[in-house]
C-alpha positions as a Python dict, from the first residue, in 0.01 Angstrom:
ca = {
    (1, 'M'): (0, 0, 0),
    (2, 'T'): (-272, 263, -31),
    (3, 'E'): (-642, 175, -41),
    (4, 'Q'): (-644, 248, -413),
    (5, 'E'): (-354, 7, -465),
    (6, 'W'): (-535, -263, -265),
    (7, 'K'): (-846, -208, -477),
    (8, 'A'): (-643, -239, -796),
    (9, 'A'): (-489, -563, -668),
    (10, 'R'): (-837, -700, -592),
    (11, 'R'): (-964, -605, -934),
    (12, 'L'): (-671, -780, -1099),
    (13, 'M'): (-730, -1091, -885),
    (14, 'V'): (-1097, -1101, -988),
    (15, 'E'): (-1027, -1061, -1359),
    (16, 'R'): (-723, -1290, -1378),
    (17, 'D'): (-790, -1563, -1123),
    (18, 'L'): (-1168, -1576, -1096),
    (19, 'R'): (-1332, -1461, -1417),
    (20, 'G'): (-1024, -1582, -1604),
    (21, 'R'): (-1072, -1932, -1463),
    (22, 'G'): (-1441, -1959, -1536),
    (23, 'V'): (-1630, -1803, -1245),
    (24, 'K'): (-1934, -1646, -1411),
    (25, 'D'): (-2167, -1525, -1136),
    (26, 'E'): (-2133, -1146, -1153),
    (27, 'R'): (-2264, -1104, -798),
    (28, 'V'): (-1994, -1336, -665),
    (29, 'L'): (-1725, -1156, -866),
    (30, 'A'): (-1843, -819, -734),
    (31, 'A'): (-1848, -948, -375),
    (32, 'M'): (-1494, -1081, -409),
    (33, 'E'): (-1384, -743, -541),
    (34, 'R'): (-1534, -567, -239),
    (35, 'V'): (-1394, -784, 43),
    (36, 'P'): (-1048, -665, 157),
    (37, 'R'): (-871, -1002, 170),
    (38, 'H'): (-554, -834, 300),
    (39, 'R'): (-740, -766, 624),
    (40, 'F'): (-798, -1140, 672),
    (41, 'V'): (-435, -1257, 649),
    (42, 'P'): (-149, -1207, 896),
    (43, 'P'): (26, -869, 853),
    (44, 'E'): (350, -1032, 739),
    (45, 'L'): (164, -1200, 450),
    (46, 'R'): (-40, -904, 329),
    (47, 'A'): (184, -853, 26),
    (48, 'H'): (58, -1194, -95),
    (49, 'A'): (-310, -1137, -11),
    (50, 'Y'): (-428, -1114, -371),
    (51, 'E'): (-230, -1404, -509),
    (52, 'D'): (-442, -1705, -597),
    (53, 'R'): (-321, -1933, -322),
    (54, 'A'): (-404, -2041, 29),
    (55, 'L'): (-214, -1869, 308),
    (56, 'P'): (-150, -1979, 667),
    (57, 'I'): (-347, -1798, 938),
    (58, 'G'): (-205, -1983, 1240),
    (59, 'H'): (-312, -2284, 1446),
    (60, 'G'): (-255, -2515, 1148),
    (61, 'Q'): (-532, -2344, 947),
    (62, 'T'): (-537, -2151, 620),
    (63, 'I'): (-738, -1894, 430),
    (64, 'S'): (-848, -2064, 108),
    (65, 'Q'): (-727, -1946, -231),
    (66, 'P'): (-958, -1686, -387),
    (67, 'Y'): (-1059, -1906, -681),
    (68, 'I'): (-1183, -2183, -450),
    (69, 'V'): (-1375, -1933, -236),
    (70, 'A'): (-1541, -1793, -549),
    (71, 'L'): (-1614, -2137, -692),
    (72, 'M'): (-1772, -2267, -371),
    (73, 'T'): (-1976, -1950, -332),
    (74, 'E'): (-2096, -1970, -692),
    (75, 'L'): (-2202, -2332, -641),
    (76, 'L'): (-2441, -2222, -364),
    (77, 'E'): (-2641, -2023, -624),
    (78, 'L'): (-2723, -1747, -377),
    (79, 'R'): (-2958, -1463, -470),
    (80, 'G'): (-2947, -1261, -149),
    (81, 'G'): (-3146, -1286, 172),
    (82, 'E'): (-3056, -1651, 239),
    (83, 'K'): (-2962, -1785, 580),
    (84, 'V'): (-2630, -1970, 547),
    (85, 'L'): (-2450, -2203, 787),
    (86, 'E'): (-2071, -2201, 757),
    (87, 'V'): (-1867, -2477, 918),
    (88, 'G'): (-1518, -2344, 992),
    (89, 'T'): (-1491, -1966, 1027),
    (90, 'G'): (-1113, -1954, 995),
    (91, 'S'): (-1015, -1593, 925),
    (92, 'G'): (-1374, -1494, 848),
    (93, 'Y'): (-1305, -1427, 478),
    (94, 'Q'): (-1562, -1670, 335),
    (95, 'A'): (-1825, -1538, 576),
    (96, 'A'): (-1752, -1182, 462),
    (97, 'V'): (-1802, -1283, 98),
    (98, 'L'): (-2136, -1443, 186),
    (99, 'A'): (-2242, -1132, 378),
    (100, 'E'): (-2154, -916, 77),
    (101, 'L'): (-2407, -1124, -116),
    (102, 'G'): (-2678, -1021, 128),
    (103, 'C'): (-2683, -1343, 330),
    (104, 'E'): (-2732, -1383, 703),
    (105, 'V'): (-2434, -1597, 799),
    (106, 'Y'): (-2405, -1828, 1099),
    (107, 'T'): (-2047, -1946, 1123),
    (108, 'V'): (-1890, -2187, 1372),
    (109, 'E'): (-1518, -2214, 1454),
    (110, 'L'): (-1365, -2482, 1676),
    (111, 'V'): (-1031, -2306, 1738),
    (112, 'E'): (-1108, -2040, 1997),
    (113, 'P'): (-829, -1789, 1913),
    (114, 'L'): (-925, -1798, 1544),
    (115, 'G'): (-1295, -1759, 1624),
    (116, 'K'): (-1237, -1463, 1853),
    (117, 'A'): (-1004, -1293, 1605),
    (118, 'A'): (-1249, -1348, 1318),
    (119, 'K'): (-1540, -1212, 1521),
    (120, 'H'): (-1345, -897, 1608),
    (121, 'R'): (-1226, -853, 1248),
    (122, 'L'): (-1574, -895, 1101),
    (123, 'E'): (-1722, -650, 1351),
    (124, 'E'): (-1445, -400, 1279),
    (125, 'L'): (-1518, -422, 905),
    (126, 'G'): (-1891, -376, 960),
    (127, 'Y'): (-2012, -726, 872),
    (128, 'D'): (-2304, -724, 1113),
    (129, 'R'): (-2487, -995, 916),
    (130, 'V'): (-2227, -1250, 1033),
    (131, 'H'): (-2284, -1434, 1362),
    (132, 'V'): (-1982, -1620, 1503),
    (133, 'R'): (-1997, -1911, 1746),
    (134, 'I'): (-1694, -2082, 1897),
    (135, 'G'): (-1733, -2457, 1938),
    (136, 'D'): (-1776, -2784, 1752),
    (137, 'A'): (-1998, -2747, 1446),
    (138, 'Y'): (-2107, -3113, 1445),
    (139, 'H'): (-2454, -3021, 1572),
    (140, 'G'): (-2481, -2716, 1346),
    (141, 'W'): (-2670, -2418, 1489),
    (142, 'P'): (-3014, -2564, 1571),
    (143, 'E'): (-3174, -2249, 1711),
    (144, 'A'): (-3099, -2059, 1388),
    (145, 'A'): (-3225, -2338, 1158),
    (146, 'P'): (-3352, -2397, 900),
    (147, 'F'): (-3076, -2287, 663),
    (148, 'D'): (-3108, -2213, 293),
    (149, 'A'): (-2747, -2314, 231),
    (150, 'A'): (-2443, -2457, 406),
    (151, 'I'): (-2072, -2450, 330),
    (152, 'F'): (-1775, -2636, 478),
    (153, 'T'): (-1433, -2471, 472),
    (154, 'A'): (-1238, -2777, 590),
    (155, 'A'): (-1228, -3132, 458),
    (156, 'T'): (-1472, -3367, 627),
    (157, 'P'): (-1509, -3745, 585),
    (158, 'R'): (-1888, -3700, 601),
    (159, 'V'): (-2147, -3430, 654),
    (160, 'P'): (-2301, -3467, 1001),
    (161, 'E'): (-2666, -3570, 1002),
    (162, 'P'): (-2770, -3284, 1234),
    (163, 'I'): (-2651, -3034, 972),
    (164, 'L'): (-2838, -3210, 692),
    (165, 'E'): (-3152, -3205, 907),
    (166, 'Q'): (-3116, -2829, 957),
    (167, 'L'): (-3127, -2759, 582),
    (168, 'S'): (-3454, -2635, 437),
    (169, 'E'): (-3615, -2804, 137),
    (170, 'G'): (-3429, -2700, -178),
    (171, 'A'): (-3118, -2593, 16),
    (172, 'R'): (-2773, -2633, -138),
    (173, 'I'): (-2461, -2747, 45),
    (174, 'V'): (-2097, -2735, -67),
    (175, 'A'): (-1822, -2931, 107),
    (176, 'P'): (-1479, -3084, 45),
    (177, 'L'): (-1510, -3454, 123),
    (178, 'D'): (-1205, -3637, 257),
    (179, 'E'): (-1210, -3975, 84),
    (180, 'G'): (-891, -4102, 245),
    (181, 'A'): (-547, -4174, 101),
    (182, 'G'): (-491, -3800, 67),
    (183, 'Y'): (-774, -3754, -183),
    (184, 'Q'): (-1043, -3490, -144),
    (185, 'T'): (-1338, -3407, -368),
    (186, 'L'): (-1540, -3088, -366),
    (187, 'V'): (-1907, -3184, -381),
    (188, 'V'): (-2232, -2994, -410),
    (189, 'G'): (-2562, -3123, -278),
    (190, 'R'): (-2927, -3023, -294),
    (191, 'K'): (-3193, -3125, -45),
    (192, 'E'): (-3506, -3252, -215),
    (193, 'G'): (-3780, -3461, -64),
    (194, 'G'): (-3595, -3454, 268),
    (195, 'R'): (-3282, -3613, 121),
    (196, 'V'): (-2958, -3466, -15),
    (197, 'S'): (-2830, -3577, -354),
    (198, 'W'): (-2461, -3513, -423),
    (199, 'S'): (-2255, -3430, -732),
    (200, 'P'): (-1873, -3417, -753),
    (201, 'V'): (-1716, -3094, -878),
    (202, 'A'): (-1336, -3112, -858),
    (203, 'G'): (-1039, -3247, -667),
    (204, 'V'): (-930, -3008, -389),
    (205, 'A'): (-686, -2980, -99),
    (206, 'F'): (-821, -2846, 233),
    (207, 'V'): (-697, -2872, 589),
    (208, 'P'): (-884, -3150, 771),
    (209, 'M'): (-1177, -3074, 994),
    (210, 'R'): (-1139, -3130, 1365),
    (211, 'G'): (-1402, -3221, 1620),
    (212, 'L'): (-1680, -3477, 1653),
    (213, 'V'): (-1715, -3526, 1279),
    (214, 'R'): (-1390, -3721, 1288),
    (215, 'T'): (-1340, -4049, 1474),
    (216, 'P'): (-1152, -4043, 1809),
    (217, 'E'): (-846, -4186, 1632),
    (218, 'E'): (-848, -3895, 1386),
    (219, 'N'): (-886, -3614, 1642),
}
């Protein structure tokens, strides 16, 4: 496909699958229209890049469906200039969307090949506001704290305390919580008075998080 054809496919995705499903933040919609999702999926799956579904990216991981990426980003209520912690870089797509919104993004990926590939891809596309670290995100990114927002791109049974401590007052956090028995709930939280209060948003289906956040039996 030509660049113009890719752009047309992105525009259709935004109008049909994002705005058409209730995403209202115009800045988020514009960011999603700018990020070339086809560059974040394996070459053999590029023809499906602008369909509203998750796609495999290797190592048992996926790139989330566009609607969920837009919804989670909208829930963060970003205005530009925020410092955001992302847990689970994956392909780097979510980080690119956050960078398009003017955020400084600190993203951590446990799976080394994915992290290295995402770092290279983001650099190649000019996303110099994204900083990639390979390792376990349980302890967050203390030297870059405090963060104005945080986002999890894999299902976690709980949000690690070190990450909550690294959020600034008033910060928002979005995460899919694994409640067991195959049930996950997307939740949004706000830190006020040093504590985070949570609200459920919707049922979701994410790949499970790996690393210290899970018990030894779950790893």
